[in-house]
C-alpha positions as a Markdown table, in Angstrom:
| # | Residue | x | y | z |
|---|---|---|---|---|
| 1 | Met | 108.8 | 97.9 | 228.5 |
| 2 | Asn | 108.0 | 101.5 | 228.7 |
| 3 | Glu | 105.1 | 103.4 | 227.1 |
| 4 | Asp | 107.2 | 104.2 | 223.9 |
| 5 | Asp | 107.9 | 100.5 | 223.4 |
| 6 | Val | 104.3 | 99.7 | 223.7 |
| 7 | Ile | 103.2 | 102.3 | 221.2 |
| 8 | Arg | 106.0 | 101.2 | 219.0 |
| 9 | Ser | 104.8 | 97.5 | 219.2 |
| 10 | Gln | 101.2 | 98.5 | 218.3 |
| 11 | Ile | 102.4 | 100.6 | 215.3 |
| 12 | Asn | 104.5 | 97.7 | 214.1 |
| 13 | Glu | 101.3 | 95.4 | 214.4 |
| 14 | Leu | 99.2 | 97.9 | 212.3 |
| 15 | Ile | 101.8 | 98.1 | 209.7 |
| 16 | Arg | 102.2 | 94.3 | 209.5 |
| 17 | Asp | 98.2 | 94.0 | 209.3 |
| 18 | Glu | 98.1 | 96.7 | 206.6 |
| 19 | Ile | 100.8 | 94.9 | 204.6 |
| 20 | Gln | 99.1 | 91.5 | 205.0 |
| 21 | Glu | 95.8 | 93.1 | 203.8 |
| 22 | Val | 97.3 | 94.5 | 200.7 |
| 23 | Ile | 99.0 | 91.2 | 199.9 |
| 24 | Asn | 95.7 | 89.4 | 200.4 |
| 25 | Asp | 94.0 | 91.8 | 198.2 |
| 26 | Tyr | 96.5 | 91.4 | 195.4 |
| 27 | Ile | 96.3 | 87.7 | 195.6 |
| 28 | Asp | 92.5 | 87.8 | 195.4 |
| 29 | Glu | 92.6 | 89.9 | 192.3 |
| 30 | Lys | 94.8 | 87.6 | 190.5 |
| 31 | Asp | 93.3 | 84.9 | 188.4 |
| 32 | Ser | 94.2 | 81.5 | 189.8 |
| 33 | Thr | 95.9 | 80.6 | 186.4 |
| 34 | Asp | 98.2 | 83.6 | 186.6 |
| 35 | Ala | 101.5 | 83.4 | 188.3 |
| 36 | Ile | 101.4 | 85.5 | 191.5 |
| 37 | Gly | 105.0 | 86.2 | 191.8 |
| 38 | Phe | 105.5 | 84.5 | 195.3 |
| 39 | Ser | 107.5 | 81.4 | 195.4 |
| 40 | Ser | 106.9 | 78.5 | 197.8 |
| 41 | Glu | 110.4 | 78.1 | 199.0 |
| 42 | Glu | 111.0 | 78.5 | 202.7 |
| 43 | Asp | 114.0 | 80.8 | 202.2 |
| 44 | Asp | 112.0 | 83.6 | 200.5 |
| 45 | Gln | 110.6 | 86.1 | 202.6 |
| 46 | Leu | 109.0 | 89.5 | 202.0 |
| 47 | Lys | 111.0 | 92.3 | 203.8 |
| 48 | Val | 109.8 | 95.6 | 204.4 |
| 49 | Asn | 112.0 | 98.5 | 205.9 |
| 50 | Ile | 110.2 | 101.0 | 207.9 |
| 51 | Ser | 112.1 | 104.1 | 209.0 |
| 52 | Asn | 112.6 | 104.4 | 212.8 |
| 53 | Thr | 112.2 | 108.3 | 212.3 |
| 54 | Glu | 108.8 | 107.8 | 210.8 |
| 55 | Val | 107.7 | 105.6 | 213.6 |
| 56 | Asp | 109.1 | 108.0 | 216.2 |
| 57 | Arg | 107.1 | 110.8 | 214.3 |
| 58 | Leu | 103.9 | 108.6 | 214.7 |
| 59 | Ile | 104.6 | 108.1 | 218.4 |
| 60 | Lys | 105.0 | 111.9 | 219.0 |
| 61 | Lys | 101.8 | 112.6 | 217.1 |
| 62 | Tyr | 100.0 | 110.0 | 219.0 |
| 63 | Lys | 101.1 | 111.3 | 222.3 |
| 64 | Lys | 100.1 | 114.8 | 221.3 |
| 65 | Ile | 96.6 | 113.6 | 220.5 |
| 66 | Lys | 96.3 | 111.7 | 223.6 |
| 67 | Lys | 97.5 | 114.6 | 225.6 |
| 68 | Lys | 94.8 | 116.8 | 224.0 |
| 69 | Glu | 92.0 | 114.3 | 224.8 |
| 70 | Lys | 92.9 | 114.5 | 228.4 |
| 71 | Ser | 92.6 | 118.3 | 228.6 |
| 72 | Asn | 89.7 | 119.9 | 230.4 |
| 73 | Phe | 88.6 | 121.7 | 227.3 |
| 74 | Ala | 88.4 | 118.3 | 225.4 |
| 75 | Gln | 86.3 | 116.9 | 228.3 |
| 76 | Ile | 83.9 | 119.8 | 228.1 |
| 77 | Gln | 83.5 | 119.3 | 224.3 |
| 78 | Arg | 82.6 | 115.5 | 224.9 |
| 79 | Leu | 79.9 | 116.5 | 227.3 |
| 80 | Gly | 78.1 | 118.5 | 224.6 |
| 81 | Leu | 77.5 | 121.4 | 227.1 |
| 82 | Val | 75.5 | 124.5 | 225.7 |
| 83 | Asp | 75.3 | 128.1 | 226.8 |
| 84 | Lys | 72.1 | 129.8 | 227.8 |
| 85 | Asn | 71.1 | 130.4 | 224.1 |
| 86 | Gly | 71.6 | 126.6 | 223.4 |
| 87 | Arg | 74.8 | 127.1 | 221.4 |
| 88 | Pro | 77.6 | 124.6 | 221.9 |
| 89 | Leu | 80.4 | 125.7 | 224.3 |
| 90 | Asn | 83.2 | 124.8 | 221.9 |
| 91 | Gly | 85.3 | 128.0 | 222.2 |
């Protein structure tokens, strides 16, 4: 499993968690006497299609952010260094 596969797996987990949270909120908002719209049959499943190009875009954006975090300039910013006048060294 390469780095992209790990990131893709993490993105899929985040998406599943978000979908589950929305479903739970929806169910909580419904009155217990109202029909929720979900059946109890085992064959029924909620299916969500997520574009691979969108996931690829997220992976690319994630890698770009991580690359910037590793740069020397980002490390200097995290240190909170100041110049001789007390101003932050942030470029």
